[in-house]
C-alpha positions as CSV (number, residue, x, y, z in Angstrom):
1,M,0.1,-0.3,0.3
2,E,1.4,3.2,-1.3
3,A,1.6,6.5,1.5
4,A,-0.7,8.9,0.7
5,A,0.7,11.7,-1.2
6,E,0.6,15.1,0.8
7,P,-1.5,17.6,0.3
8,Q,0.0,20.4,-2.4
9,P,0.2,23.7,-0.9
10,D,-1.9,26.5,-2.3
11,P,0.3,28.5,-4.8
12,L,-2.0,31.8,-3.9
13,A,-1.8,31.3,-0.4
14,A,1.8,33.0,0.1
15,L,0.6,36.1,-1.9
16,L,-2.6,36.2,0.0
17,A,-0.7,36.2,3.3
18,A,1.7,39.1,2.1
19,T,-1.5,40.7,0.7
20,A,-2.8,40.7,4.4
21,A,0.3,42.2,5.7
22,G,0.1,45.2,3.4
23,D,2.4,44.1,0.7
24,R,1.2,45.8,-2.3
25,A,3.4,44.1,-5.2
26,A,1.6,40.7,-3.4
27,F,-1.9,42.0,-3.9
28,R,-0.9,43.2,-7.9
29,R,0.4,39.3,-8.5
30,L,-2.4,37.8,-6.6
31,Y,-4.8,40.0,-8.4
32,D,-2.9,39.1,-12.0
33,A,-3.8,35.3,-11.3
34,T,-7.2,35.7,-10.1
35,A,-8.5,38.6,-12.3
36,P,-9.5,36.0,-15.5
37,K,-11.6,34.3,-13.4
38,L,-13.3,37.0,-11.5
39,L,-13.6,38.7,-15.2
40,G,-15.7,35.8,-16.5
41,V,-17.8,36.3,-13.8
42,A,-17.9,39.3,-14.5
43,L,-18.9,38.7,-18.3
44,R,-21.5,35.9,-17.5
45,L,-23.4,38.5,-15.3
46,L,-23.1,42.0,-17.6
47,H,-22.6,40.4,-21.1
48,H,-20.5,43.4,-21.8
49,R,-16.7,43.3,-21.8
50,A,-16.2,47.3,-21.0
51,T,-18.7,46.8,-18.2
52,A,-17.4,43.7,-16.6
53,E,-13.8,45.0,-16.9
54,D,-15.0,48.1,-15.3
55,A,-16.3,46.4,-12.3
56,L,-13.3,44.2,-12.1
57,Q,-11.3,47.6,-11.5
58,D,-13.7,48.2,-8.6
59,A,-13.2,45.4,-7.3
60,D,-9.7,45.5,-7.4
61,T,-9.4,48.4,-4.7
62,S,-12.1,46.7,-2.3
63,E,-10.7,43.4,-2.4
64,Q,-7.0,44.9,-1.8
65,A,-8.3,46.5,1.2
66,A,-9.9,43.8,2.6
67,A,-7.3,41.6,2.1
68,A,-5.0,44.1,4.0
69,A,-7.9,44.5,6.6
70,S,-6.9,41.5,8.2
71,V,-5.5,38.0,8.2
72,P,-7.6,35.9,5.6
73,V,-9.5,32.9,6.4
74,G,-9.6,30.2,4.4
75,T,-7.8,29.4,1.5
76,A,-6.9,31.2,-1.3
77,K,-9.7,29.8,-3.6
78,A,-12.2,30.6,-1.2
79,W,-11.0,34.1,-1.0
80,V,-11.5,34.3,-4.8
81,R,-15.0,33.2,-4.3
82,R,-15.8,35.6,-1.9
83,G,-14.6,38.4,-3.9
84,A,-16.5,37.0,-6.9
85,E,-19.5,37.3,-4.6
86,R,-18.3,40.4,-3.1
87,M,-18.5,41.8,-6.8
88,R,-21.6,40.3,-7.8
89,A,-23.6,42.3,-4.6
90,R,-22.1,45.4,-5.9
91,L,-23.0,44.8,-9.2
92,Y,-26.7,44.1,-8.4
93,A,-26.8,46.4,-5.2
């Protein structure tokens, strides 16, 4: 019987932790890594690329503030999902 493989570290976790500590360069890398997924969410909701890009730009600022305000809870993927949900809530507010 083979030993269970060790879980792979979340590649975004270090960026998320650095962002929470106020590292703006880490946030930029985190944003670059997650923006395509968030843009996809915005496009599905808005059906217009320019408007979706504007929504993502607005989310950029608030997500950086949210990440820097406290130590994130959960995985980086969960953080991206929460960001998408916050973006969706702002779009339909």
